[in-house]
C-alpha positions as protocol buffer text, in pm:
chain_id: "A"
residue {
  index: 1
  type: MET
  ca { x: -1439 y: 1966 z: 4389 }
}
residue {
  index: 2
  type: ARG
  ca { x: -1567 y: 2272 z: 4217 }
}
residue {
  index: 3
  type: ALA
  ca { x: -1724 y: 2288 z: 3890 }
}
residue {
  index: 4
  type: GLU
  ca { x: -1460 y: 2456 z: 3730 }
}
residue {
  index: 5
  type: GLN
  ca { x: -1193 y: 2185 z: 3830 }
}
residue {
  index: 6
  type: ILE
  ca { x: -1401 y: 1923 z: 3687 }
}
residue {
  index: 7
  type: LEU
  ca { x: -1454 y: 2085 z: 3358 }
}
residue {
  index: 8
  type: GLN
  ca { x: -1061 y: 2178 z: 3357 }
}
residue {
  index: 9
  type: ARG
  ca { x: -988 y: 1796 z: 3408 }
}
residue {
  index: 10
  type: TRP
  ca { x: -1233 y: 1689 z: 3146 }
}
residue {
  index: 11
  type: ILE
  ca { x: -1074 y: 1936 z: 2892 }
}
residue {
  index: 12
  type: ALA
  ca { x: -734 y: 1819 z: 2967 }
}
residue {
  index: 13
  type: VAL
  ca { x: -848 y: 1462 z: 2905 }
}
residue {
  index: 14
  type: LEU
  ca { x: -1011 y: 1538 z: 2595 }
}
residue {
  index: 15
  type: LEU
  ca { x: -675 y: 1724 z: 2481 }
}
residue {
  index: 16
  type: LEU
  ca { x: -457 y: 1426 z: 2580 }
}
residue {
  index: 17
  type: CYS
  ca { x: -695 y: 1189 z: 2375 }
}
residue {
  index: 18
  type: GLY
  ca { x: -688 y: 1397 z: 2077 }
}
residue {
  index: 19
  type: GLY
  ca { x: -1052 y: 1473 z: 2069 }
}
residue {
  index: 20
  type: LEU
  ca { x: -1032 y: 1861 z: 2115 }
}
residue {
  index: 21
  type: GLY
  ca { x: -796 y: 2129 z: 2068 }
}
residue {
  index: 22
  type: PRO
  ca { x: -598 y: 2252 z: 1748 }
}
residue {
  index: 23
  type: VAL
  ca { x: -360 y: 1985 z: 1732 }
}
residue {
  index: 24
  type: GLY
  ca { x: -626 y: 1695 z: 1735 }
}
residue {
  index: 25
  type: TRP
  ca { x: -863 y: 1889 z: 1459 }
}
residue {
  index: 26
  type: LEU
  ca { x: -571 y: 1961 z: 1236 }
}
residue {
  index: 27
  type: HIS
  ca { x: -436 y: 1596 z: 1240 }
}
residue {
  index: 28
  type: GLN
  ca { x: -788 y: 1453 z: 1161 }
}
residue {
  index: 29
  type: ALA
  ca { x: -860 y: 1741 z: 900 }
}
residue {
  index: 30
  type: GLY
  ca { x: -522 y: 1645 z: 720 }
}
residue {
  index: 31
  type: ALA
  ca { x: -538 y: 1301 z: 727 }
}
residue {
  index: 32
  type: GLN
  ca { x: -660 y: 1061 z: 447 }
}
residue {
  index: 33
  type: THR
  ca { x: -715 y: 688 z: 511 }
}
residue {
  index: 34
  type: VAL
  ca { x: -657 y: 434 z: 207 }
}
residue {
  index: 35
  type: THR
  ca { x: -645 y: 72 z: 182 }
}
residue {
  index: 36
  type: VAL
  ca { x: -339 y: -36 z: -8 }
}
residue {
  index: 37
  type: GLU
  ca { x: -360 y: -377 z: -198 }
}
residue {
  index: 38
  type: ALA
  ca { x: -37 y: -552 z: -327 }
}
residue {
  index: 39
  type: MET
  ca { x: -56 y: -829 z: -537 }
}
residue {
  index: 40
  type: LEU
  ca { x: 245 y: -1050 z: -590 }
}
residue {
  index: 41
  type: ILE
  ca { x: 239 y: -1213 z: -946 }
}
residue {
  index: 42
  type: HIS
  ca { x: 457 y: -1466 z: -1121 }
}
residue {
  index: 43
  type: ALA
  ca { x: 479 y: -1414 z: -1479 }
}
residue {
  index: 44
  type: SER
  ca { x: 605 y: -1716 z: -1703 }
}
residue {
  index: 45
  type: ASP
  ca { x: 571 y: -1928 z: -1990 }
}
residue {
  index: 46
  type: ARG
  ca { x: 475 y: -2228 z: -1794 }
}
residue {
  index: 47
  type: PRO
  ca { x: 101 y: -2298 z: -1712 }
}
residue {
  index: 48
  type: ALA
  ca { x: -41 y: -2151 z: -1399 }
}
residue {
  index: 49
  type: ALA
  ca { x: -369 y: -2162 z: -1245 }
}
residue {
  index: 50
  type: LEU
  ca { x: -626 y: -1897 z: -1323 }
}
residue {
  index: 51
  type: ASP
  ca { x: -732 y: -1655 z: -1042 }
}
residue {
  index: 52
  type: ALA
  ca { x: -1047 y: -1445 z: -1103 }
}
residue {
  index: 53
  type: ARG
  ca { x: -881 y: -1173 z: -850 }
}
residue {
  index: 54
  type: MET
  ca { x: -656 y: -1084 z: -1122 }
}
residue {
  index: 55
  type: ASP
  ca { x: -909 y: -1027 z: -1392 }
}
residue {
  index: 56
  type: ARG
  ca { x: -902 y: -648 z: -1360 }
}
residue {
  index: 57
  type: VAL
  ca { x: -528 y: -643 z: -1445 }
}
residue {
  index: 58
  type: GLU
  ca { x: -434 y: -942 z: -1626 }
}
residue {
  index: 59
  type: TYR
  ca { x: -490 y: -795 z: -1986 }
}
residue {
  index: 60
  type: ARG
  ca { x: -234 y: -495 z: -1898 }
}
residue {
  index: 61
  type: LEU
  ca { x: 0 y: -740 z: -1759 }
}
residue {
  index: 62
  type: ARG
  ca { x: -13 y: -951 z: -2106 }
}
residue {
  index: 63
  type: ARG
  ca { x: 24 y: -635 z: -2302 }
}
residue {
  index: 64
  type: ILE
  ca { x: 315 y: -499 z: -2087 }
}
residue {
  index: 65
  type: PHE
  ca { x: 515 y: -835 z: -2026 }
}
residue {
  index: 66
  type: GLN
  ca { x: 410 y: -1059 z: -2294 }
}
residue {
  index: 67
  type: PHE
  ca { x: 432 y: -1391 z: -2090 }
}
residue {
  index: 68
  type: GLU
  ca { x: 194 y: -1688 z: -2151 }
}
residue {
  index: 69
  type: HIS
  ca { x: 82 y: -1712 z: -1788 }
}
residue {
  index: 70
  type: TYR
  ca { x: 20 y: -1520 z: -1477 }
}
residue {
  index: 71
  type: GLY
  ca { x: -27 y: -1670 z: -1122 }
}
residue {
  index: 72
  type: LEU
  ca { x: -106 y: -1497 z: -837 }
}
residue {
  index: 73
  type: LEU
  ca { x: 143 y: -1579 z: -557 }
}
residue {
  index: 74
  type: ASN
  ca { x: -25 y: -1362 z: -268 }
}
residue {
  index: 75
  type: ILE
  ca { x: -256 y: -1067 z: -228 }
}
residue {
  index: 76
  type: THR
  ca { x: -200 y: -855 z: 82 }
}
residue {
  index: 77
  type: GLN
  ca { x: -423 y: -550 z: 199 }
}
residue {
  index: 78
  type: SER
  ca { x: -366 y: -294 z: 478 }
}
residue {
  index: 79
  type: ALA
  ca { x: -506 y: 21 z: 565 }
}
residue {
  index: 80
  type: MET
  ca { x: -308 y: 330 z: 615 }
}
residue {
  index: 81
  type: THR
  ca { x: -346 y: 698 z: 724 }
}
residue {
  index: 82
  type: LEU
  ca { x: -163 y: 924 z: 490 }
}
residue {
  index: 83
  type: PRO
  ca { x: 89 y: 1060 z: 525 }
}
residue {
  index: 84
  type: SER
  ca { x: 260 y: 750 z: 688 }
}
residue {
  index: 85
  type: GLN
  ca { x: 499 y: 486 z: 639 }
}
residue {
  index: 86
  type: THR
  ca { x: 428 y: 112 z: 666 }
}
residue {
  index: 87
  type: ARG
  ca { x: 555 y: -225 z: 598 }
}
residue {
  index: 88
  type: LEU
  ca { x: 381 y: -489 z: 421 }
}
residue {
  index: 89
  type: ASP
  ca { x: 464 y: -875 z: 395 }
}
residue {
  index: 90
  type: ILE
  ca { x: 362 y: -980 z: 67 }
}
residue {
  index: 91
  type: GLY
  ca { x: 457 y: -1340 z: 102 }
}
residue {
  index: 92
  type: HIS
  ca { x: 750 y: -1564 z: -23 }
}
residue {
  index: 93
  type: GLY
  ca { x: 998 y: -1392 z: 158 }
}
residue {
  index: 94
  type: TYR
  ca { x: 931 y: -1038 z: 1 }
}
residue {
  index: 95
  type: VAL
  ca { x: 842 y: -719 z: 187 }
}
residue {
  index: 96
  type: LEU
  ca { x: 758 y: -374 z: 68 }
}
residue {
  index: 97
  type: GLN
  ca { x: 814 y: -63 z: 272 }
}
residue {
  index: 98
  type: LEU
  ca { x: 598 y: 203 z: 164 }
}
residue {
  index: 99
  type: ASP
  ca { x: 624 y: 609 z: 232 }
}
residue {
  index: 100
  type: ALA
  ca { x: 306 y: 739 z: 99 }
}
residue {
  index: 101
  type: SER
  ca { x: 136 y: 1062 z: 120 }
}
residue {
  index: 102
  type: GLN
  ca { x: -154 y: 1238 z: -98 }
}
residue {
  index: 103
  type: ARG
  ca { x: -135 y: 1550 z: -306 }
}
residue {
  index: 104
  type: ASP
  ca { x: -355 y: 1694 z: -569 }
}
residue {
  index: 105
  type: GLY
  ca { x: -602 y: 1387 z: -534 }
}
residue {
  index: 106
  type: ARG
  ca { x: -314 y: 1133 z: -591 }
}
residue {
  index: 107
  type: VAL
  ca { x: -143 y: 918 z: -362 }
}
residue {
  index: 108
  type: ARG
  ca { x: 241 y: 953 z: -388 }
}
residue {
  index: 109
  type: ALA
  ca { x: 442 y: 660 z: -252 }
}
residue {
  index: 110
  type: GLN
  ca { x: 810 y: 580 z: -228 }
}
residue {
  index: 111
  type: VAL
  ca { x: 819 y: 199 z: -274 }
}
residue {
  index: 112
  type: ASP
  ca { x: 1109 y: -12 z: -146 }
}
residue {
  index: 113
  type: TRP
  ca { x: 1092 y: -396 z: -249 }
}
residue {
  index: 114
  type: TYR
  ca { x: 1315 y: -636 z: -27 }
}
residue {
  index: 115
  type: GLN
  ca { x: 1391 y: -993 z: 15 }
}
residue {
  index: 116
  type: GLY
  ca { x: 1539 y: -1033 z: 351 }
}
residue {
  index: 117
  type: ASN
  ca { x: 1777 y: -744 z: 390 }
}
residue {
  index: 118
  type: THR
  ca { x: 1857 y: -711 z: 23 }
}
residue {
  index: 119
  type: ARG
  ca { x: 1660 y: -432 z: -151 }
}
residue {
  index: 120
  type: LEU
  ca { x: 1544 y: -551 z: -492 }
}
residue {
  index: 121
  type: MET
  ca { x: 1383 y: -228 z: -613 }
}
residue {
  index: 122
  type: SER
  ca { x: 1324 y: 141 z: -498 }
}
residue {
  index: 123
  type: THR
  ca { x: 1111 y: 332 z: -695 }
}
residue {
  index: 124
  type: SER
  ca { x: 826 y: 588 z: -664 }
}
residue {
  index: 125
  type: VAL
  ca { x: 478 y: 589 z: -798 }
}
residue {
  index: 126
  type: GLN
  ca { x: 214 y: 855 z: -830 }
}
residue {
  index: 127
  type: GLN
  ca { x: -140 y: 708 z: -868 }
}
residue {
  index: 128
  type: ARG
  ca { x: -502 y: 804 z: -854 }
}
residue {
  index: 129
  type: ARG
  ca { x: -709 y: 591 z: -619 }
}
residue {
  index: 130
  type: ASN
  ca { x: -835 y: 276 z: -785 }
}
residue {
  index: 131
  type: VAL
  ca { x: -594 y: 259 z: -1061 }
}
residue {
  index: 132
  type: PRO
  ca { x: -298 y: 18 z: -1024 }
}
residue {
  index: 133
  type: ALA
  ca { x: 46 y: 65 z: -1068 }
}
residue {
  index: 134
  type: ILE
  ca { x: 235 y: -234 z: -1233 }
}
residue {
  index: 135
  type: LEU
  ca { x: 588 y: -290 z: -1131 }
}
residue {
  index: 136
  type: GLY
  ca { x: 832 y: -539 z: -1301 }
}
residue {
  index: 137
  type: GLY
  ca { x: 1038 y: -711 z: -1046 }
}
residue {
  index: 138
  type: PRO
  ca { x: 1316 y: -957 z: -1033 }
}
residue {
  index: 139
  type: PRO
  ca { x: 1357 y: -1274 z: -1221 }
}
residue {
  index: 140
  type: HIS
  ca { x: 1200 y: -1583 z: -1034 }
}
residue {
  index: 141
  type: ASP
  ca { x: 1168 y: -1962 z: -1126 }
}
residue {
  index: 142
  type: GLY
  ca { x: 1200 y: -1926 z: -1504 }
}
residue {
  index: 143
  type: GLY
  ca { x: 991 y: -1616 z: -1521 }
}
residue {
  index: 144
  type: THR
  ca { x: 965 y: -1287 z: -1344 }
}
residue {
  index: 145
  type: LEU
  ca { x: 788 y: -1134 z: -1050 }
}
residue {
  index: 146
  type: ILE
  ca { x: 539 y: -860 z: -1090 }
}
residue {
  index: 147
  type: LEU
  ca { x: 388 y: -636 z: -815 }
}
residue {
  index: 148
  type: VAL
  ca { x: 60 y: -471 z: -860 }
}
residue {
  index: 149
  type: LEU
  ca { x: 13 y: -186 z: -627 }
}
residue {
  index: 150
  type: GLU
  ca { x: -330 y: -22 z: -571 }
}
residue {
  index: 151
  type: PHE
  ca { x: -465 y: 245 z: -349 }
}
residue {
  index: 152
  type: ARG
  ca { x: -841 y: 266 z: -260 }
}
C-alpha cells in the first residue's frame, strides 16, 4: 500500500470514531456532562429514621412542607451529557423522564414523573448546578412524596 492510501484510511477511521473532523469537534465542544441526583422522600407526621444524606435539604423541606418527619426512600444518580434525555428509576415503582439542556450557566430540564404508565407530574425546572430543585409530589401513605432533583 502506498503511504497516501494508509493515511486516507486512518483519517476515515478517525472520522468514523468522532475523534477528528468538524462534526466530532462541534459535538465535544458543545456538550456538557452533569451528574443528576434524584432523592425520593416521604414526608409525614409519623416518625421516620433520620438519614444524614438529607441534611443539606431537610431544613428547606420543613420550611416548605411543614411535616414533622422526612424519610429518604431512595437516592439515584446518573451521568448525562447535555443536551439529552434520560430515564431514572427512582424506586418504589416511580420513574422520571428528563429532557435536559444547559443555557446561560443553568440546567433546564423538562421533568415527567411516572408511576407505571401514569404520569403524576409534568413540570420544568431551571437550576444552577449544585442547587436542589424541590418538587412536591402525590399523596402517599398518610403523607406526601417529595422529589429533590440536583444537577452537579
